[in-house]
C-alpha positions, 0 to 999 in steps of 0.5 A: 466486551468490545464496546467497553474497550472503546469507551474512551472514544464513546465518551469523546462524542458525549456532546455530539448528537449521533442520533441524527445519523442513520445506521447506513450513513454511520457504517458507510462512512466508517467503511469509506475510511477503512477502504481507503486505509486498505488501498494505502497498504493498511493491515487488515487488523488496523482496518477492523479496529478503525471501523469498530472504533468509529461505529462504537463511537457513533452509537453501535452496540455490536460491530463485526468486521472482517477484512482481507487485502481485497475485501471488507465485510462489516455489520453493525447493530444499534441500540434501537435494534436496527442493523446493517451490513455492507461489503466493500471490494478493493481491487487495487492496493499500494503502499502509500505511507503518507495517505495511510497516516493522514487517513488514520488521523481522520479516523482518530479525529472522527472518534474524538469528536473533532470531525463530523461524518459530513466532513469525511468525504472532503477530508479524504478527497483532499488527502488523495488529491494532495501530492506531498512530493514533486515528481522530481523528488520521486525520481531523485529518490529512485536514482539515489536508492538504486545507486546507493544499494549498488554501493551498499552491496559492494559495487563501485561508483561506476556501478552506482551510476549505471544502477542510478540510470536504471533506477531512473527508468524504473521510477519513470515507469512507476510514475506513469503507470499504464492501466494493465489488467494484471499488476503482475505483468506490469511488474515484469515489464518494469523489471525487464526495462530496468534490467535492459538499461543496466545490462545495456550500459554495462555492455557498452563499458560503463560499470564494472560489476553487473551483479551489483548493478542488477542488485541496485536495480532490483531493490526498487521492484522487489516486494520486500514490504509486501512480504514483511506485511504478510509475515506481520499479519501471520504473527498477528493471527490474521492467517487468511490475510497473511497467506494471501499476501504471502502468495502475492509477494511470492508471485510478484518476486517471480515476475520480477525475476522473470523480467530480469531473466528476459532482459539477460536472455535478450542481451545474451542472444544479441551481443554475446 
């Protein structure tokens, strides 16, 4: 029985009066944490496990949770027979390991009785508002990553320099995202301008190997982590979630390729 599986979390709240919380409040706070985990790139089985642990810790006798990359459905039943179901629709997700770790810690402290349901909103708001790195560190990371990948794949120092400049442009775009209706279009646009800078500098005589420059730049936008997450979900048995994420990763890769091809066509038509 799942309740026995989480008996350690239930025992941690023995001295907490969980009866003062309504079934709606318990499920709502659990879904708040699950939703924010999903927005940060948490895998569906982590979301399901987290919500179940919180609900069982606060007195639920039965919990059913189903999570997808854009949807969470949860139902709980309490010992007095009361039950409640809620649905959360998640429209945008990203990979933010800092927020994922911190919100995951909130769920652990909640299950261990070191945090109350009343503190959840404040804790999550503090995590979301806090920026662990300054914008200069983020830009520097993009520069080093793009230049480093160009060298790693066989490019020279001048290739790394051009790729670093293109990586700076990509990082600036990612820091100041404009709200587009389609994330796929935005990825194609970022890829286009990143490739445009790399190809343009190469046409001006800076850099020797255009292919190494392009590889260094494309590594910043290619959905490698998304593809890895999809394979991981498939291996964990989350077939529906894995297939959805795999399709999304493939479409993102296609849009990245489209952006780079468009830049090549523009310069091919103008300068050749």
